[in-house]
C-alpha positions, 0 to 999 in steps of 0.5 A: 422841294419843288413838286417837280423834284418830289416827283423824281425823288418818288419815281427814282424811290420806287424805280429798282422794285417795278423794274423787279416786278416786271422782270420776276413777271416775265421770267414766270410768264415764261418758265411756267408758260402752261401752267401760267397760260389763263394768267395775264402778264398786267395782273402777273407784273403789277402783283410782283412790283406791288410787293417789291413796293411794298417792301421798298416803302417798309426797310425806307420805314424801318430803316430810315433809307433805301437801298439797303441789301437788306431791303433788296433781298427781302424784295425776292420772297416777297415779289414770288410770293405775290406771282404765285397769288395771283399767278398760281392761287384757285379761282 
């Protein structure tokens, strides 16, 4: 496998979790507009996408392949916890 093939494998592995994190952060900013007014969107997006990507990697290591429904189901609470930590923790 060449370097370009490796790049596309990794990009496709994390594409769903990255997009999910971006959409979750946008949804949180819309739903809790006043409560999250002081938190910038990139901070929320990085936290949610990072948590979802970590779950994707853990699912790959645990199940031996990606794309399992259990992995996708665990992305939701992981992103929610990351959004709560990044957006609602006391400073």
